[in-house]
C-alpha positions in Angstrom: 0.0 0.0 0.0 1.0 3.6 -0.6 3.7 2.9 -3.2 1.5 3.5 -6.3 -1.2 6.1 -5.8 -4.5 5.2 -7.4 -6.6 8.4 -7.8 -9.7 8.5 -5.7 -12.4 11.2 -5.7 -12.6 12.3 -2.1 -15.0 14.6 -0.3 -13.8 16.2 3.0 -16.4 17.6 5.3 -14.7 20.0 7.7 -11.8 22.4 7.0 -10.3 22.6 10.5 -6.8 21.6 11.3 -7.2 17.9 10.5 -9.6 18.3 7.6 -7.6 21.0 5.8 -4.4 19.1 6.3 -5.8 15.9 4.9 -7.2 17.8 1.9 -3.8 19.4 1.3 -1.9 16.1 1.6 -4.3 14.0 -0.5 -4.3 16.6 -3.3 -0.5 16.5 -3.3 -0.7 12.7 -3.7 -2.8 13.1 -6.9 -6.3 12.6 -5.5 -9.2 14.8 -6.5 -10.6 16.5 -3.4 -13.7 18.4 -2.7 -13.7 20.4 0.6 -16.7 21.7 2.5 -17.3 23.5 5.8 -20.2 25.0 7.7 -19.6 28.5 6.4 -20.0 27.7 2.7 -17.7 27.5 -0.3 -16.9 31.2 -0.4 -15.1 31.0 2.9 -12.7 28.4 1.5 -11.6 30.1 -1.7 -8.1 31.1 -0.5 -7.4 27.7 1.0 -8.5 25.7 -2.1 -6.7 28.0 -4.4 -3.5 27.3 -2.4 -3.8 23.5 -2.2 -5.7 22.7 -5.4 -8.9 21.3 -3.9 -12.5 22.3 -4.9 -14.6 24.3 -2.5 -18.2 22.9 -2.4 -21.3 22.8 -0.2 -21.6 20.0 2.4 -24.1 18.3 0.1 -21.7 18.4 -2.9 -18.9 17.1 -0.8 -20.6 13.7 -0.4 -21.9 13.5 -4.0 -20.1 11.6 -6.8 -17.1 10.6 -4.7 -15.6 7.3 -3.7 -14.6 8.4 -0.2 -16.1 10.8 2.3 -13.9 12.0 5.2 -15.7 13.5 8.1 -13.7 15.9 10.2 -16.2 18.2 11.9 -16.9 18.9 15.6 -18.2 15.7 17.3 -21.5 17.2 18.5 -22.4 18.0 14.9 -22.3 14.3 13.7 -26.0 13.5 14.2 -26.8 16.4 11.9 -25.0 14.6 9.1 -27.5 11.8 8.9 -29.7 13.6 6.3 -26.6 14.7 4.3 -25.4 11.1 4.1 -28.8 9.6 3.6 -28.5 9.2 -0.2 -24.8 8.4 -0.4 -24.4 5.0 -2.0 -23.4 2.1 0.3 -20.2 1.5 -1.8 -18.9 5.0 -0.8 -16.3 4.6 2.0 -17.1 6.9 5.0 -14.1 7.7 7.2 -14.4 9.3 10.6 -11.6 11.3 12.2 -13.5 12.4 15.3 -12.9 12.0 19.0 -15.3 12.3 22.0 -14.5 14.5 24.9 -17.6 14.7 27.2 -16.4 17.9 28.8 -16.3 19.6 25.4 -19.0 17.8 23.5 -21.6 17.0 26.2 -22.1 13.6 27.7 -23.4 10.7 25.6 -24.8 8.2 28.0 -24.3 5.2 25.7 -20.7 6.0 25.1 -20.1 6.7 28.8 -21.6 3.3 29.5 -19.1 1.6 27.3 -20.3 1.7 23.7 -17.4 2.4 21.4 -17.6 5.9 20.0 -17.7 4.8 16.4 -20.3 2.1 16.9 -22.4 5.1 18.2 -21.4 7.2 15.2 -22.4 4.4 12.8 -25.8 4.2 14.5 -26.3 8.0 14.0 -25.7 7.6 10.2 -27.4 4.2 9.9 -24.3 3.1 7.9 -20.9 1.7 8.7 -17.9 4.0 9.1 -14.1 3.5 9.2 -12.1 5.0 12.0 -8.8 6.7 10.9 -6.6 9.7 11.5 -8.2 10.3 14.8 -5.2 9.6 16.9 -2.6 11.9 15.4 -1.9 15.6 16.2 -2.5 18.0 13.3 1.1 19.1 13.4 2.3 15.4 13.2 0.0 14.8 10.3 1.2 17.9 8.5 5.0 17.6 9.1 5.9 14.0 10.0 5.5 12.2 6.7 8.2 9.6 6.1 8.9 7.5 3.0 7.6 4.0 2.6 10.0 1.5 4.2 11.4 3.9 6.8 12.0 2.1 10.1 10.9 5.2 12.0 7.7 5.8 10.0 4.8 6.5 12.4 2.0 4.0 12.5 -1.7 5.0 12.4 -4.4 2.6 13.1 -7.5 2.0 11.0 -10.6 0.2 12.4 -13.7 -0.9 10.7 -16.1 -3.7 9.9 -15.9 -3.7 6.1 -12.7 -5.3 4.7 -12.8 -3.4 1.4 -13.5 0.0 3.0 -10.8 -0.6 5.6 -8.3 -1.4 2.8 -9.2 1.9 1.0 -8.7 3.8 4.2 -5.3 2.1 4.8 -4.2 3.1 1.3 -5.1 6.7 2.0 -3.3 6.7 5.3 -0.2 5.4 3.6 -0.6 8.1 0.9 -0.4 10.7 3.7 3.0 9.4 4.8 2.3 7.0 7.6 2.2 3.2 7.9 -1.4 1.9 8.3 -2.3 -0.8 10.8 -5.5 -2.8 10.6 -6.7 -2.4 14.2 -9.8 -4.6 14.2 -13.5 -3.9 14.3 -15.4 -0.9 15.4 -16.1 -2.7 18.6 -12.4 -2.7 19.2 -11.9 0.9 18.1 -12.0 2.2 21.7 -8.3 1.0 21.8 -7.4 4.1 19.6 -9.5 6.7 21.5 -8.2 9.4 23.8 -6.6 8.2 27.0 -5.1 5.0 25.4 -1.4 4.3 24.8 -2.0 4.5 21.1 -3.6 8.0 21.0 -1.3 10.8 19.8 1.8 9.1 21.0 3.7 8.9 17.6 4.7 5.2 17.6 6.4 3.0 15.1 4.4 0.0 13.8 5.8 -2.5 16.4 5.2 0.0 19.2 1.7 0.8 18.0 0.8 -2.9 18.0 1.9 -3.2 21.6 0.1 0.0 22.6 -3.2 -1.3 21.2 -2.8 -4.5 23.2 -2.0 -2.6 26.3 -5.1 -0.4 26.2 -7.3 -0.5 29.3 -11.0 0.2 28.7 -11.6 1.3 32.3 -8.6 3.6 32.6 -8.9 5.2 29.2 -11.7 7.7 30.1 -9.9 8.5 33.3 -6.7 9.2 31.4 -8.6 11.2 28.8 -10.2 13.5 31.3 -7.0 13.9 33.3 -5.0 14.8 30.2 -7.5 17.3 28.9 -7.7 18.9 32.3 -3.9 19.3 32.3 -3.7 20.7 28.8 -6.5 23.2 29.4 -5.2 24.8 32.5 -5.4 28.6 31.9 -2.2 30.1 30.8 -0.5 26.7 30.1 1.3 26.2 26.8 2.5 22.9 25.4 4.6 22.2 22.4 3.6 19.2 20.2 6.5 17.3 21.6 5.4 18.0 25.1 1.8 16.8 24.3 3.1 13.6 22.9 5.4 13.0 25.8 2.6 13.8 28.3 0.3 11.4 26.5 2.9 8.7 26.6 3.6 9.2 30.3 0.0 9.2 31.4 -1.1 6.1 29.4 2.0 4.0 30.0 
């Protein structure tokens, strides 16, 4: 995967740090990318002119594409059900989101143990693939390494559809990382905030061990403790410090 790029038509919904970075990198790889946000195409003209994507409405972003990448604020996900209603089943839907109850509002089913992306799939009434959720935007933007590099950072991909998961893995590789099939959506809690595999910049062997070491009970506790630390008024963390703090807390 990732050595020969096969062009894919991709719609990216969300032009924040992750969405915009993915659009930029995927265009650079040779993919055709449509980019949408909540403010409308006019607000994206400078960005798309710079990176070579197409600014569209949120409805156009999911039309006539092979892949849809969702990178919007988590509380907005239920609002996408109508937008995705008529998207063909063969279209691969990739979710990059993360759940933080202090930020997003509590979701009882998730707090009671339902994996986030099982819940997301239920909101859309269709399966999704989980990818790019456990990487800092700066890491995604700047830490691309060539195929075969021993220090290439691993990123996990979870899903219940073998074909869709393979498509997502190829795209992860295209963005400069090594993709790891991380199991089903039921297992995708292993790559959520508060786990050893979340935003810790690991090589493939390290990532495999981190996924195995994940603790479902400790993960929410770690998540809440870390976000409280990072959000202390006046505090500033470099990306390296964030990664180091994540590693220390979840070890």
